DRENDO-1510 file (C-alpha; in Angstrom, 1 decimal, always signed):
<recs>
REC; n; res; u; v; w
REC; 1; UNK; +13.5; +99.7; +78.6 .
REC; 2; UNK; +14.1; +100.6; +75.0 .
REC; 3; UNK; +12.2; +97.5; +73.8 .
REC; 4; UNK; +9.0; +99.1; +75.0 .
REC; 5; UNK; +9.9; +102.6; +73.6 .
REC; 6; UNK; +8.8; +103.8; +70.2 .
REC; 7; UNK; +10.1; +105.9; +67.4 .
REC; 8; UNK; +12.4; +108.8; +68.3 .
REC; 9; UNK; +12.4; +107.9; +72.0 .
REC; 10; UNK; +13.5; +104.4; +71.2 .
REC; 11; UNK; +16.3; +105.7; +69.0 .
REC; 12; UNK; +17.4; +108.1; +71.7 .
REC; 13; UNK; +17.6; +105.3; +74.3 .
REC; 14; UNK; +19.5; +103.0; +72.0 .
REC; 15; UNK; +22.0; +105.8; +71.1 .
REC; 16; UNK; +22.6; +106.6; +74.8 .
REC; 17; UNK; +23.1; +102.9; +75.6 .
REC; 18; UNK; +25.5; +102.3; +72.8 .
REC; 19; UNK; +27.6; +105.4; +73.6 .
REC; 20; UNK; +27.6; +104.3; +77.2 .
REC; 21; UNK; +28.7; +100.8; +76.2 .
REC; 22; UNK; +31.5; +102.4; +74.1 .
REC; 23; UNK; +32.8; +104.0; +77.2 .
REC; 24; UNK; +32.9; +100.6; +78.9 .
REC; 25; UNK; +34.9; +99.4; +76.0 .
REC; 26; UNK; +37.2; +102.4; +76.3 .
REC; 27; UNK; +38.0; +101.4; +79.9 .
REC; 28; UNK; +38.5; +97.8; +79.0 .
REC; 29; UNK; +40.7; +98.8; +76.0 .
REC; 30; UNK; +38.6; +97.0; +73.5 .
REC; 31; UNK; +39.1; +99.0; +70.4 .
REC; 32; UNK; +36.9; +97.3; +67.8 .
REC; 33; UNK; +33.7; +97.4; +69.9 .
REC; 34; UNK; +34.5; +100.9; +71.0 .
REC; 35; UNK; +34.6; +102.0; +67.4 .
REC; 36; UNK; +31.4; +100.1; +66.5 .
REC; 37; UNK; +29.4; +101.1; +69.5 .
REC; 38; UNK; +30.5; +104.8; +69.5 .
REC; 39; UNK; +29.7; +105.1; +65.8 .
REC; 40; UNK; +26.3; +103.5; +66.0 .
REC; 41; UNK; +25.3; +105.3; +69.1 .
REC; 42; UNK; +26.4; +108.7; +67.9 .
REC; 43; UNK; +24.6; +108.1; +64.5 .
REC; 44; UNK; +21.4; +107.4; +66.3 .
REC; 45; UNK; +21.7; +110.5; +68.5 .
REC; 46; UNK; +22.4; +112.6; +65.4 .
REC; 47; UNK; +19.2; +111.2; +63.9 .
REC; 48; UNK; +17.3; +112.1; +67.1 .
REC; 49; UNK; +18.6; +115.7; +66.9 .
REC; 50; UNK; +17.3; +116.0; +63.4 .
REC; 51; UNK; +13.9; +114.4; +64.1 .
REC; 52; UNK; +13.1; +116.1; +67.4 .
REC; 53; UNK; +10.7; +119.0; +67.6 .
REC; 54; UNK; +13.3; +121.4; +69.1 .
REC; 55; UNK; +15.2; +123.4; +66.5 .
REC; 56; UNK; +18.3; +123.6; +68.7 .
REC; 57; UNK; +18.5; +119.8; +69.0 .
REC; 58; UNK; +17.5; +119.5; +72.7 .
REC; 59; UNK; +15.7; +116.2; +73.4 .
REC; 60; UNK; +14.6; +114.9; +76.8 .
REC; 61; UNK; +16.6; +117.6; +78.5 .
REC; 62; UNK; +19.9; +116.8; +76.7 .
REC; 63; UNK; +21.5; +119.2; +74.3 .
REC; 64; UNK; +22.4; +116.7; +71.6 .
REC; 65; UNK; +24.5; +118.8; +69.4 .
REC; 66; UNK; +26.7; +119.9; +72.3 .
REC; 67; UNK; +27.0; +116.3; +73.6 .
REC; 68; UNK; +27.8; +115.0; +70.2 .
REC; 69; UNK; +30.5; +117.6; +69.6 .
REC; 70; UNK; +32.3; +116.5; +72.8 .
REC; 71; UNK; +31.7; +112.8; +72.1 .
REC; 72; UNK; +33.1; +113.2; +68.6 .
REC; 73; UNK; +36.2; +114.9; +70.0 .
REC; 74; UNK; +36.7; +112.2; +72.6 .
REC; 75; UNK; +36.3; +109.2; +70.2 .
REC; 76; UNK; +38.1; +110.7; +67.2 .
REC; 77; UNK; +41.7; +109.5; +68.2 .
REC; 78; UNK; +40.4; +105.9; +68.4 .
REC; 79; UNK; +39.7; +105.9; +64.7 .
REC; 80; UNK; +43.3; +106.6; +63.8 .
REC; 81; UNK; +45.3; +103.9; +62.0 .
REC; 82; UNK; +47.6; +103.5; +65.0 .
REC; 83; UNK; +46.0; +103.4; +68.5 .
REC; 84; UNK; +48.3; +102.6; +71.4 .
REC; 85; UNK; +48.1; +102.6; +75.1 .
REC; 86; UNK; +49.1; +106.2; +75.0 .
REC; 87; UNK; +46.0; +107.0; +73.1 .
REC; 88; UNK; +43.9; +105.6; +75.9 .
REC; 89; UNK; +45.9; +107.4; +78.5 .
REC; 90; UNK; +45.8; +110.8; +76.8 .
REC; 91; UNK; +44.0; +113.5; +78.7 .
REC; 92; UNK; +40.8; +114.3; +76.8 .
REC; 93; UNK; +37.5; +116.0; +77.3 .
REC; 94; UNK; +35.0; +113.4; +78.5 .
REC; 95; UNK; +31.3; +113.7; +77.4 .
REC; 96; UNK; +29.0; +114.3; +80.2 .
REC; 97; UNK; +25.2; +114.2; +80.1 .
REC; 98; UNK; +23.9; +117.5; +81.5 .
REC; 99; UNK; +20.2; +117.9; +81.5 .
REC; 100; UNK; +18.7; +121.3; +80.8 .
REC; 101; UNK; +15.4; +122.7; +81.7 .
</recs>
């Protein structure tokens, strides 16, 4: 799907896919790809928020700044020097995609 997309839309799709893949790595306890994918995906979504025509950062019905705030909070503990099973089990806010009108 993203192969056919262009410009900001392509970046948006790639970012969503990478963040989604990072969540799969979270569930499978694969730390290195979780870090790589979450960083790459969030960086792309941040770029979309800057490039989009909406001053509040809404793109395709998604409030990107709000989503990224929650995603940053969720992924932050996985960038600590020591990540244990307790890190994965810790109750944390989970980013949800909520579309707005």
